[in-house]
Steps between C-alpha positions, in 0.01 A plus 500: 500500500479215240532127584848465344640782716343350810649156425842654439491684835391186685784305342750768606357500853537121530860520375600761761321306775697189401826697516417619852428140598836378372680777687307416817580130473870563445531756778474246783631198310836457669374596844221245476737213426674516835293245683548136433156436358464815293838412349375153415187637336530874453147648503599787275598270213134437421307708253248574772760715676450754221137554595367766734343392826552231762605151383608163635805439281593147601476224755776244558592206723846356567690232685861547611788293636805669655811395686590630847860565608512306827842630607367857494187402695699318768744791539214750529320287761823461699564876495144552623548255787266239353603135536576338168223281363485293186348698213418382149724605215209601280179701510182474293242768428179540307317822428249696297521852365279752323569836338249784496567815302344836430572731210368846425589716203362827369266399221631633171794672671838328539634768736411322826466141626486300821558127555516279807523129574463309828611138540427299818654153540398242759750222568514196725843354580632199691831496686556476877134593528222568254442871442279710276558861406387776271744681272394796292618767258366831380625711209365817342604767254363838393640722228398819325632697209502853637596659168642382167850504647426418867416160649426421869461152651458333839534127565530272801533131572492299821520134595488317832535131570732208562838522329467146363207626291688812385785279373308457176484876436680610181810717505487847340696378196267201473202735497644696208610188310150353518319806363382495141646762270752572229876525547478875443234545768702300753821684407327836545396407853842368604707775337289812550217406736252579219299243305201523270375166637301569821559148634878535467489856637329358809829326582620821663193527723495427872571132566513352849847369579564126539866402549684193622621675818156607622438175686827546691419861594122492553420136577260252343196728483551855375354809337647685201357813338618765252354825365612724214403851392648632174478812283656521153539780248580439133671814374537338160497146355871482587514671841305389810518609865364305797434534873398214728449413865487144633430344836511141624430301813616152605426342836469176690152366582393262774465139389207270569727240660422403859876470556509883477853498363548737207868540415575846370771760515315826424142569617433764234666723238373814323661655192448838330674627186483795259638505146553755222602376156554610141515291184627611160497300177831557325370297206231244427725230648691684775372670816665700777356504853589677825341511844544611860344327801441548870406205719428429863442167673347465848512171687494386860878465465625795296406837348703577189495783242680497165532697175637392164531599133538278193542543125439230241505406133259264322536340159298280265774287344275304264129455449495240779788599733514808721677604821583796722749583772505768770763598753539759770560560866317563821550610855354359821434798724661493844180599684260239627685175432618305803789345305795724425656238272215540251535876459683677218540461125396196297514420130195379309441323170207351315468306176234303320469312175204375301449256216164452330377287210159360414559195720753607765544798733797537735558785747812519721594773747768552764573791733699631793295759689566710806371397848244216526126448475453331838652757734781281632765772474680347200705730278396347165282234340596277208201372297454261209174435314428273200174427319427275201185395315439276201205408287515362149263653249191284480592289803273458802797458736703782651792523742610769743797519736658759726785535746596775741762550766635772729791544736560768760846657510649639821208381714596578861181353638605137468861556612654399170287193446373445147162632395446370151183368340404332174158403359401324178166387360376341178158416359347292222160621376231326296164658413206258511145513374241729654728795586705284739877462545722233656829618653794303643752714695826444682678745731821495704612745769832517682662747736799512729468676831494473877205383705316790665205487734285780630690698766809279473858515378619333180552128517701267275536567130310249287413440137124465448363311198140450398338371184136454402291357218146621427227377267231758432172483308315820435195625318464846351145607574531805277641534151588282203756287683805526718849583379826420669567691825609855450408507133259743346350250257516136407714564194868594542 
Protein backbone atom coordinates (compact mmCIF):
# COMPACT_ATOMS: atom_id res chain seq x y z
CA UNK A 1 0.00 0.00 0.00
CA UNK A 2 1.50 3.41 -1.02
CA UNK A 3 1.82 6.43 1.32
CA UNK A 4 -0.96 8.42 -0.37
CA UNK A 5 -3.47 5.57 0.10
CA UNK A 6 -2.45 5.20 3.73
CA UNK A 7 -2.89 8.94 4.38
CA UNK A 8 -6.29 8.91 2.70
CA UNK A 9 -7.48 5.99 4.86
CA UNK A 10 -6.22 7.66 8.04
CA UNK A 11 -8.05 10.86 7.12
CA UNK A 12 -11.27 8.90 6.53
CA UNK A 13 -10.83 7.09 9.86
CA UNK A 14 -10.40 10.38 11.74
CA UNK A 15 -13.52 11.82 10.06
CA UNK A 16 -15.71 8.87 11.09
CA UNK A 17 -14.30 8.93 14.63
CA UNK A 18 -15.20 12.63 14.86
CA UNK A 19 -18.74 11.87 13.69
CA UNK A 20 -19.13 9.23 16.39
CA UNK A 21 -17.90 11.75 18.95
CA UNK A 22 -20.45 14.35 17.90
CA UNK A 23 -23.25 11.79 18.08
CA UNK A 24 -22.06 10.70 21.53
CA UNK A 25 -21.91 14.27 22.82
CA UNK A 26 -25.38 15.09 21.55
CA UNK A 27 -26.97 11.89 22.84
CA UNK A 28 -26.88 12.93 26.50
CA UNK A 29 -26.94 16.69 25.97
CA UNK A 30 -30.44 17.47 27.21
CA UNK A 31 -30.35 14.91 30.01
CA UNK A 32 -27.09 16.35 31.30
CA UNK A 33 -28.49 19.87 31.59
CA UNK A 34 -31.01 18.97 34.25
CA UNK A 35 -28.96 19.84 37.28
CA UNK A 36 -28.42 23.42 38.23
CA UNK A 37 -24.69 23.44 37.73
CA UNK A 38 -24.52 21.38 34.54
CA UNK A 39 -27.11 23.79 33.14
CA UNK A 40 -24.95 26.74 34.09
CA UNK A 41 -21.89 25.20 32.45
CA UNK A 42 -22.89 22.23 30.34
CA UNK A 43 -19.92 19.83 30.20
CA UNK A 44 -20.91 18.51 26.79
CA UNK A 45 -20.59 21.92 25.13
CA UNK A 46 -16.80 21.63 25.21
CA UNK A 47 -14.81 20.17 22.36
CA UNK A 48 -13.31 17.69 24.79
CA UNK A 49 -16.69 15.96 25.05
CA UNK A 50 -16.07 14.67 21.52
CA UNK A 51 -13.03 12.70 22.62
CA UNK A 52 -12.98 9.07 23.69
CA UNK A 53 -12.09 8.26 27.28
CA UNK A 54 -12.65 9.76 30.72
CA UNK A 55 -12.55 13.56 31.08
CA UNK A 56 -13.15 16.31 33.62
CA UNK A 57 -15.32 18.64 31.53
CA UNK A 58 -15.66 21.60 33.86
CA UNK A 59 -15.47 22.95 37.38
CA UNK A 60 -17.64 25.81 38.65
CA UNK A 61 -18.41 27.79 41.80
CA UNK A 62 -21.51 29.86 42.55
CA UNK A 63 -23.17 32.07 45.13
CA UNK A 64 -26.95 32.36 45.41
CA UNK A 65 -29.54 34.54 47.14
CA UNK A 66 -33.19 33.42 47.35
CA UNK A 67 -36.35 34.60 49.05
CA UNK A 68 -38.38 32.42 51.42
CA UNK A 69 -42.18 32.56 51.60
CA UNK A 70 -42.70 33.02 55.34
CA UNK A 71 -46.48 32.55 55.25
CA UNK A 72 -46.02 29.06 53.80
CA UNK A 73 -43.36 28.19 56.39
CA UNK A 74 -45.50 29.36 59.31
CA UNK A 75 -48.55 27.45 58.03
CA UNK A 76 -46.50 24.27 57.57
CA UNK A 77 -45.01 24.55 61.07
CA UNK A 78 -48.46 25.13 62.57
CA UNK A 79 -49.89 22.09 60.78
CA UNK A 80 -46.98 20.05 62.12
CA UNK A 81 -47.62 21.22 65.68
CA UNK A 82 -44.45 23.32 65.85
CA UNK A 83 -44.69 26.68 67.64
CA UNK A 84 -44.19 29.60 65.31
CA UNK A 85 -40.74 31.16 65.44
CA UNK A 86 -39.33 34.12 63.59
CA UNK A 87 -37.61 33.03 60.38
CA UNK A 88 -35.68 35.15 57.90
CA UNK A 89 -37.29 36.04 54.60
CA UNK A 90 -34.21 35.09 52.60
CA UNK A 91 -31.68 32.31 52.24
CA UNK A 92 -28.09 32.34 50.95
CA UNK A 93 -26.09 29.47 49.48
CA UNK A 94 -22.66 28.86 48.03
CA UNK A 95 -21.49 25.78 46.21
CA UNK A 96 -19.04 24.07 43.89
CA UNK A 97 -19.70 21.59 41.11
CA UNK A 98 -17.72 19.40 38.73
CA UNK A 99 -18.72 17.32 35.71
CA UNK A 100 -16.98 14.09 34.76
CA UNK A 101 -17.82 12.32 31.52
CA UNK A 102 -16.93 9.18 29.63
CA UNK A 103 -17.38 8.52 25.94
CA UNK A 104 -16.72 5.39 23.92
CA UNK A 105 -17.28 4.93 20.22
CA UNK A 106 -16.38 2.17 17.80
CA UNK A 107 -13.25 3.38 16.09
CA UNK A 108 -13.93 3.90 12.40
CA UNK A 109 -17.52 2.68 12.76
CA UNK A 110 -20.41 5.07 13.40
CA UNK A 111 -22.88 2.26 14.13
CA UNK A 112 -22.48 2.28 17.93
CA UNK A 113 -21.67 4.80 20.68
CA UNK A 114 -21.92 5.26 24.43
CA UNK A 115 -21.76 8.47 26.48
CA UNK A 116 -22.21 9.26 30.16
CA UNK A 117 -21.77 12.27 32.43
CA UNK A 118 -21.83 12.54 36.23
CA UNK A 119 -22.17 15.88 38.04
CA UNK A 120 -21.84 16.17 41.84
CA UNK A 121 -22.62 19.51 43.52
CA UNK A 122 -21.74 20.44 47.09
CA UNK A 123 -23.64 23.38 48.59
CA UNK A 124 -23.66 25.19 51.91
CA UNK A 125 -26.77 27.22 52.80
CA UNK A 126 -27.82 29.52 55.64
CA UNK A 127 -31.39 29.87 56.86
CA UNK A 128 -32.83 28.81 60.23
CA UNK A 129 -29.68 26.74 60.56
CA UNK A 130 -26.59 26.23 58.46
CA UNK A 131 -26.73 23.05 56.38
CA UNK A 132 -24.55 21.40 53.77
CA UNK A 133 -25.66 18.80 51.27
CA UNK A 134 -24.64 16.93 48.17
CA UNK A 135 -26.75 17.01 45.02
CA UNK A 136 -25.89 14.90 42.00
CA UNK A 137 -26.98 13.88 38.52
CA UNK A 138 -26.16 11.05 36.17
CA UNK A 139 -27.06 10.73 32.50
CA UNK A 140 -26.10 8.17 29.87
CA UNK A 141 -27.05 7.12 26.37
CA UNK A 142 -26.25 4.17 24.12
CA UNK A 143 -27.36 3.72 20.53
CA UNK A 144 -26.67 1.31 17.71
CA UNK A 145 -27.61 1.13 14.08
CA UNK A 146 -28.77 -2.46 13.73
CA UNK A 147 -29.19 -2.27 9.96
CA UNK A 148 -29.40 0.49 7.33
CA UNK A 149 -33.08 0.98 8.14
CA UNK A 150 -33.13 0.05 11.86
CA UNK A 151 -31.96 2.17 14.80
CA UNK A 152 -32.03 1.21 18.52
CA UNK A 153 -31.27 3.52 21.44
CA UNK A 154 -31.38 3.54 25.25
CA UNK A 155 -31.02 6.63 27.43
CA UNK A 156 -31.56 7.54 31.07
CA UNK A 157 -31.23 10.58 33.29
CA UNK A 158 -31.52 11.06 37.03
CA UNK A 159 -31.13 13.94 39.46
CA UNK A 160 -31.45 14.21 43.23
CA UNK A 161 -31.13 17.26 45.43
CA UNK A 162 -32.81 20.28 46.97
CA UNK A 163 -35.60 21.80 44.89
CA UNK A 164 -34.14 25.30 45.28
CA UNK A 165 -31.14 24.09 43.27
CA UNK A 166 -33.32 22.42 40.62
CA UNK A 167 -35.18 25.71 40.08
CA UNK A 168 -32.44 26.73 37.65
CA UNK A 169 -32.97 23.67 35.45
CA UNK A 170 -34.09 24.50 31.89
CA UNK A 171 -37.51 23.56 30.55
CA UNK A 172 -37.76 21.13 27.62
CA UNK A 173 -38.55 23.97 25.20
CA UNK A 174 -35.61 25.94 26.59
CA UNK A 175 -33.33 22.98 25.94
CA UNK A 176 -34.38 22.86 22.29
CA UNK A 177 -34.22 26.64 21.83
CA UNK A 178 -30.65 26.75 23.11
CA UNK A 179 -29.28 24.05 20.79
CA UNK A 180 -27.24 25.11 17.79
CA UNK A 181 -28.62 24.18 14.39
CA UNK A 182 -30.46 25.39 11.34
CA UNK A 183 -34.17 26.16 11.13
CA UNK A 184 -34.65 23.05 9.00
CA UNK A 185 -32.95 20.80 11.54
CA UNK A 186 -35.04 22.19 14.39
CA UNK A 187 -38.23 21.96 12.32
CA UNK A 188 -37.47 18.33 11.46
CA UNK A 189 -37.20 17.45 15.14
CA UNK A 190 -40.38 19.27 16.19
CA UNK A 191 -42.52 18.15 13.25
CA UNK A 192 -41.38 14.59 12.59
CA UNK A 193 -39.11 13.61 15.49
CA UNK A 194 -36.24 13.23 12.99
CA UNK A 195 -33.26 15.58 12.67
CA UNK A 196 -29.92 15.34 10.94
CA UNK A 197 -28.34 17.32 13.79
CA UNK A 198 -27.45 14.86 16.60
CA UNK A 199 -27.56 17.59 19.27
CA UNK A 200 -31.10 18.59 18.31
CA UNK A 201 -32.15 14.94 17.96
CA UNK A 202 -31.02 14.45 21.56
CA UNK A 203 -33.93 16.67 22.61
CA UNK A 204 -36.20 13.63 22.48
CA UNK A 205 -33.95 11.58 24.75
CA UNK A 206 -34.69 10.77 28.37
CA UNK A 207 -34.69 13.94 30.49
CA UNK A 208 -35.37 13.92 34.23
CA UNK A 209 -38.55 15.84 35.04
CA UNK A 210 -38.40 19.14 36.94
CA UNK A 211 -41.76 20.94 37.31
CA UNK A 212 -43.10 23.71 39.50
CA UNK A 213 -45.45 21.34 41.38
CA UNK A 214 -42.77 18.87 42.46
CA UNK A 215 -41.94 20.79 45.63
CA UNK A 216 -45.59 20.67 46.68
CA UNK A 217 -45.89 16.93 46.02
CA UNK A 218 -42.46 15.61 47.04
CA UNK A 219 -41.08 18.22 49.44
CA UNK A 220 -37.87 20.23 49.47
CA UNK A 221 -35.48 17.37 48.73
CA UNK A 222 -36.43 14.92 45.98
CA UNK A 223 -35.34 12.41 43.37
CA UNK A 224 -36.37 12.42 39.71
CA UNK A 225 -35.31 9.87 37.07
CA UNK A 226 -36.38 8.89 33.55
CA UNK A 227 -35.40 6.14 31.11
CA UNK A 228 -36.22 5.64 27.43
CA UNK A 229 -35.82 2.70 25.05
CA UNK A 230 -36.67 3.28 21.38
CA UNK A 231 -36.61 1.33 18.11
CA UNK A 232 -37.24 2.97 14.73
CA UNK A 233 -37.59 1.63 11.20
CA UNK A 234 -37.27 3.83 8.10
CA UNK A 235 -39.26 2.12 5.37
CA UNK A 236 -38.37 4.95 3.02
CA UNK A 237 -37.17 8.56 3.30
CA UNK A 238 -40.84 9.56 3.65
CA UNK A 239 -42.23 6.79 5.90
CA UNK A 240 -40.94 5.96 9.40
CA UNK A 241 -42.29 3.66 12.14
CA UNK A 242 -41.34 3.79 15.81
CA UNK A 243 -41.75 1.85 19.06
CA UNK A 244 -40.73 3.14 22.48
CA UNK A 245 -40.98 2.33 26.17
CA UNK A 246 -40.41 4.87 28.94
CA UNK A 247 -40.26 4.72 32.71
CA UNK A 248 -39.87 7.38 35.38
CA UNK A 249 -39.58 7.69 39.13
CA UNK A 250 -40.15 10.67 41.44
CA UNK A 251 -39.96 10.52 45.22
CA UNK A 252 -39.42 12.51 48.38
CA UNK A 253 -36.07 12.26 50.17
CA UNK A 254 -35.23 12.95 53.80
CA UNK A 255 -33.80 16.39 54.46
CA UNK A 256 -30.70 17.22 56.49
CA UNK A 257 -32.66 19.57 58.74
CA UNK A 258 -32.63 18.78 62.46
CA UNK A 259 -36.24 20.00 62.57
CA UNK A 260 -37.12 16.80 60.67
CA UNK A 261 -40.09 18.44 58.98
CA UNK A 262 -40.33 17.67 55.27
CA UNK A 263 -43.65 18.80 53.84
CA UNK A 264 -44.80 16.52 51.05
CA UNK A 265 -47.97 15.05 49.67
CA UNK A 266 -46.78 11.94 47.81
CA UNK A 267 -43.86 9.77 49.03
CA UNK A 268 -43.15 8.29 45.59
CA UNK A 269 -44.54 7.88 42.06
CA UNK A 270 -43.60 5.44 39.27
CA UNK A 271 -44.68 5.78 35.64
CA UNK A 272 -44.51 3.34 32.71
CA UNK A 273 -45.63 3.98 29.13
CA UNK A 274 -45.51 2.30 25.71
CA UNK A 275 -45.91 4.05 22.36
CA UNK A 276 -46.27 3.07 18.70
CA UNK A 277 -46.07 5.78 16.06
CA UNK A 278 -45.90 6.38 12.31
CA UNK A 279 -44.76 9.46 10.42
CA UNK A 280 -45.33 10.20 6.74
CA UNK A 281 -44.03 13.18 4.76
CA UNK A 282 -46.83 14.39 2.51
CA UNK A 283 -44.39 16.88 0.98
CA UNK A 284 -41.10 18.54 1.82
CA UNK A 285 -42.99 21.01 4.03
CA UNK A 286 -45.90 18.95 5.39
CA UNK A 287 -45.89 15.87 7.62
CA UNK A 288 -48.60 13.58 8.96
CA UNK A 289 -48.16 11.73 12.27
CA UNK A 290 -50.23 9.22 14.25
CA UNK A 291 -49.64 7.31 17.47
CA UNK A 292 -51.23 5.10 20.11
CA UNK A 293 -50.14 4.96 23.75
CA UNK A 294 -50.64 2.93 26.91
CA UNK A 295 -49.65 4.35 30.28
CA UNK A 296 -49.75 3.35 33.91
CA UNK A 297 -48.89 5.40 36.99
CA UNK A 298 -48.28 3.88 40.44
CA UNK A 299 -48.12 6.05 43.54
CA UNK A 300 -48.73 5.64 47.24
CA UNK A 301 -52.12 7.26 46.57
CA UNK A 302 -53.43 5.87 43.29
CA UNK A 303 -52.92 3.24 40.58
CA UNK A 304 -54.21 4.40 37.20
CA UNK A 305 -54.13 2.93 33.68
CA UNK A 306 -54.96 4.80 30.47
CA UNK A 307 -54.87 4.44 26.68
CA UNK A 308 -55.06 7.10 23.99
CA UNK A 309 -54.63 7.75 20.26
CA UNK A 310 -53.70 10.97 18.46
CA UNK A 311 -53.23 12.17 14.88
CA UNK A 312 -51.39 15.32 13.87
CA UNK A 313 -50.28 17.57 11.03
CA UNK A 314 -47.03 19.55 10.81
CA UNK A 315 -46.14 22.37 8.45
CA UNK A 316 -43.14 24.55 7.61
CA UNK A 317 -44.83 27.86 6.79
CA UNK A 318 -41.67 29.76 5.87
CA UNK A 319 -37.95 29.19 6.13
CA UNK A 320 -38.04 30.36 9.76
CA UNK A 321 -41.57 29.50 10.99
CA UNK A 322 -42.96 26.02 11.58
CA UNK A 323 -45.68 24.43 13.72
CA UNK A 324 -47.69 21.27 14.27
CA UNK A 325 -50.91 20.29 15.97
CA UNK A 326 -52.25 16.93 17.17
CA UNK A 327 -55.59 15.93 18.63
CA UNK A 328 -57.24 12.76 19.83
CA UNK A 329 -58.87 11.02 22.73
CA UNK A 330 -58.12 8.67 25.54
CA UNK A 331 -59.75 6.51 28.13
CA UNK A 332 -58.88 6.03 31.81
CA UNK A 333 -59.50 2.38 32.56
CA UNK A 334 -61.88 1.61 35.43
CA UNK A 335 -59.56 -0.95 37.05
CA UNK A 336 -57.05 0.08 39.66
CA UNK A 337 -57.89 3.74 40.24
CA UNK A 338 -59.33 4.64 43.62
CA UNK A 339 -61.20 7.64 42.20
CA UNK A 340 -64.29 6.90 40.14
CA UNK A 341 -64.58 10.55 39.06
CA UNK A 342 -61.35 10.26 37.06
CA UNK A 343 -62.42 7.27 34.99
CA UNK A 344 -63.81 7.38 31.46
CA UNK A 345 -63.15 9.30 28.26
CA UNK A 346 -60.96 12.39 27.93
CA UNK A 347 -59.96 14.55 24.99
CA UNK A 348 -56.34 15.39 24.25
CA UNK A 349 -54.54 18.01 22.18
CA UNK A 350 -50.97 19.10 21.60
CA UNK A 351 -49.41 21.93 19.63
CA UNK A 352 -46.01 23.50 19.26
CA UNK A 353 -44.46 26.29 17.26
CA UNK A 354 -40.88 27.21 16.44
CA UNK A 355 -39.13 30.26 15.07
CA UNK A 356 -35.43 30.28 14.23
CA UNK A 357 -33.05 32.87 12.77
CA UNK A 358 -29.30 33.35 13.09
CA UNK A 359 -29.74 35.34 16.31
CA UNK A 360 -33.04 34.17 17.84
CA UNK A 361 -34.71 30.83 18.53
CA UNK A 362 -38.19 30.53 20.05
CA UNK A 363 -40.01 27.28 20.90
CA UNK A 364 -43.56 27.25 22.36
CA UNK A 365 -45.69 24.21 23.21
CA UNK A 366 -49.00 23.59 24.96
CA UNK A 367 -50.93 20.39 25.64
CA UNK A 368 -53.86 18.75 27.38
CA UNK A 369 -52.99 15.14 28.19
CA UNK A 370 -54.87 12.34 29.89
CA UNK A 371 -54.32 11.49 33.61
CA UNK A 372 -51.34 13.06 35.44
CA UNK A 373 -47.64 12.44 35.95
CA UNK A 374 -47.69 12.46 39.76
CA UNK A 375 -50.30 9.80 40.50
CA UNK A 376 -52.78 12.08 42.25
CA UNK A 377 -55.82 10.63 40.46
CA UNK A 378 -56.40 13.68 38.23
CA UNK A 379 -58.27 13.18 34.97
CA UNK A 380 -56.09 15.47 32.81
CA UNK A 381 -53.03 17.72 32.87
CA UNK A 382 -52.68 21.08 31.13
CA UNK A 383 -49.07 22.03 30.31
CA UNK A 384 -47.35 25.09 28.84
CA UNK A 385 -43.66 25.35 27.93
CA UNK A 386 -41.70 28.25 26.36
CA UNK A 387 -38.01 28.56 25.53
CA UNK A 388 -36.06 31.43 23.97
CA UNK A 389 -32.39 32.07 23.22
CA UNK A 390 -30.54 34.98 21.64
CA UNK A 391 -27.01 35.68 20.56
CA UNK A 392 -25.95 38.27 18.04
CA UNK A 393 -23.42 37.16 15.46
CA UNK A 394 -19.97 38.15 16.66
CA UNK A 395 -21.14 39.10 20.15
CA UNK A 396 -19.69 37.60 23.33
CA UNK A 397 -22.99 37.99 25.19
CA UNK A 398 -25.92 35.59 25.01
CA UNK A 399 -29.34 35.37 26.66
CA UNK A 400 -31.60 32.45 27.48
CA UNK A 401 -35.04 32.30 29.08
CA UNK A 402 -37.69 29.67 29.72
CA UNK A 403 -41.07 29.32 31.37
CA UNK A 404 -43.21 26.30 32.16
CA UNK A 405 -46.47 25.66 33.94
CA UNK A 406 -48.94 22.85 34.58
CA UNK A 407 -52.38 22.47 36.09
CA UNK A 408 -54.21 19.32 37.12
CA UNK A 409 -57.84 19.00 36.05
CA UNK A 410 -60.38 17.02 38.08
CA UNK A 411 -57.91 16.32 40.90
CA UNK A 412 -59.92 14.55 43.63
CA UNK A 413 -56.94 14.31 45.94
CA UNK A 414 -57.03 17.91 47.11
CA UNK A 415 -60.83 18.12 47.36
CA UNK A 416 -61.21 20.75 44.67
CA UNK A 417 -58.37 22.96 45.85
CA UNK A 418 -56.16 24.40 43.13
CA UNK A 419 -53.01 22.59 42.07
CA UNK A 420 -51.31 24.90 39.62
CA UNK A 421 -47.63 25.67 39.22
CA UNK A 422 -45.51 28.08 37.21
CA UNK A 423 -41.72 28.40 36.85
CA UNK A 424 -39.56 30.85 34.90
CA UNK A 425 -35.81 31.33 34.61
CA UNK A 426 -33.46 33.56 32.63
CA UNK A 427 -29.70 33.76 32.22
CA UNK A 428 -27.07 36.16 30.89
CA UNK A 429 -23.84 34.53 29.71
CA UNK A 430 -20.40 35.98 29.04
CA UNK A 431 -17.37 33.89 28.02
CA UNK A 432 -14.09 35.03 29.58
CA UNK A 433 -10.46 34.30 28.90
CA UNK A 434 -8.93 30.91 29.60
CA UNK A 435 -11.96 28.72 28.75
CA UNK A 436 -14.01 30.32 31.55
CA UNK A 437 -17.59 31.65 31.60
CA UNK A 438 -19.48 34.07 33.86
CA UNK A 439 -23.23 33.48 34.25
CA UNK A 440 -25.91 35.56 35.99
CA UNK A 441 -29.25 33.75 36.43
CA UNK A 442 -32.67 34.55 37.85
CA UNK A 443 -35.48 32.09 38.58
CA UNK A 444 -39.01 32.35 39.97
CA UNK A 445 -41.31 29.54 41.12
CA UNK A 446 -44.93 29.73 42.20
CA UNK A 447 -47.61 27.18 42.98
CA UNK A 448 -51.04 27.13 44.56
CA UNK A 449 -51.98 24.23 46.75
CA UNK A 450 -52.83 22.99 50.23
CA UNK A 451 -50.32 22.30 52.96
CA UNK A 452 -49.67 18.57 53.39
CA UNK A 453 -47.46 16.86 55.93
CA UNK A 454 -46.40 13.26 56.14
CA UNK A 455 -49.32 11.11 57.36
CA UNK A 456 -51.65 14.10 57.68
CA UNK A 457 -54.74 15.56 56.05
CA UNK A 458 -54.67 18.61 53.78
CA UNK A 459 -54.36 21.94 55.51
CA UNK A 460 -55.15 25.45 54.27
CA UNK A 461 -54.69 26.42 50.64
CA UNK A 462 -51.80 28.82 50.12
CA UNK A 463 -49.91 30.47 47.29
CA UNK A 464 -46.16 29.79 47.49
CA UNK A 465 -43.68 32.17 45.84
CA UNK A 466 -39.92 31.86 45.64
CA UNK A 467 -37.29 33.69 43.62
CA UNK A 468 -33.52 33.33 43.46
CA UNK A 469 -30.51 35.01 41.87
CA UNK A 470 -27.27 33.13 41.17
CA UNK A 471 -23.83 34.24 40.02
CA UNK A 472 -21.70 31.42 38.64
CA UNK A 473 -18.09 31.28 37.46
CA UNK A 474 -16.91 28.17 35.72
CA UNK A 475 -13.85 26.84 33.97
CA UNK A 476 -13.91 24.29 31.17
CA UNK A 477 -11.01 21.97 31.84
CA UNK A 478 -11.41 20.28 28.47
CA UNK A 479 -11.92 21.76 25.04
CA UNK A 480 -11.50 25.07 23.24
CA UNK A 481 -13.89 27.01 25.46
CA UNK A 482 -17.37 26.91 26.86
CA UNK A 483 -20.53 27.74 24.95
CA UNK A 484 -23.85 28.81 26.35
CA UNK A 485 -25.74 26.11 28.30
CA UNK A 486 -27.44 23.56 26.15
CA UNK A 487 -25.65 24.62 22.98
CA UNK A 488 -23.53 22.35 20.88
CA UNK A 489 -20.94 24.99 20.03
CA UNK A 490 -20.03 28.56 20.79
CA UNK A 491 -21.40 29.85 17.50
CA UNK A 492 -25.18 30.02 16.96
